[in-house]
N, C-alpha and C positions, 0 to 999 in steps of 0.2 A: 457369314453375313448374315442380318437380321429380319425376315421378312414379318413384314405387317400379320395381322388376325388371317386366318382360311377366310376363303371364299363364302359366300353358304349353301347348302344345299338342304335336298327335300329329303337323304337318307336320314331313316329315325335312328341313327345311329350320330347325328349332327348333334351337337350339344350347342344352342344358340345361348350370347350372350347377354347379362343380368348384368346391369347397374343398378345401383341403388336410389338413384334420383333422373328423372327423367332427364336433364340437362346434360347431364354425365352422357347419358346412352348417346345422346343430336350432336357434340362435341367430339365423340368418340367414332361415329358413325361419320365426321366432314372429314377426319386426318384419312379414316379407313379412304375416302370417296377418290383421295387423293392420290393414290396408288403407295406403289409400294415404298418404302425408308428406308434410306441409307443411309451414315454417316462421308460428310464430306468430309477428307482430314489434307492433312499439310505435316511438309516435313520443315523442321524450325532443325537450326544448333544454338548451341550454348559455346562458345569460341572460348572462355572460359574454363569451360571441364572435358572439351574435347570431345563430345556426343551430338549426336541429333535424337530426335523423337518427335510421333506423329502427335497430334492436334487436330480436334476436333473445330472444324470454323463451322459446320452449322450442317442441315439435314434438306438432303436430296430427291426430288419422289421420280418413281418412272409409274406415268400417268397407267390407268386398264383404262378400253373404249368401255370395258363390257363392264364397269360399277358408275354406274349412271344414277343421279340421286332420286330419278322419277320411281326407279324399280324398289327402292327401296320403304320401310317407314320404320318409327318407332311404338312400337306399341306394349301400351301397360300391362302390365300381368300382376293375379294374385299369386302368391302363393302361401299354399295353406299346409303347413309341416300336422303330423299326425299323431 
């Protein structure tokens, strides 16, 4: 089971997510606000081969009340390397 990126934290050891474009950061935030993402799977059978297998039919989201757009912001930063 894969979970979307970790919750933000005020812990100094927390590493923020960095993006090269502001639009990429906004799209990531929108997806993160939907909640934990899981694959929705279904079982299909191949009668000719006599086997069954799982297929991904979509993405399900488990919403999280604590994730609110008004609590988040995309902040532009400049990184300078020595």
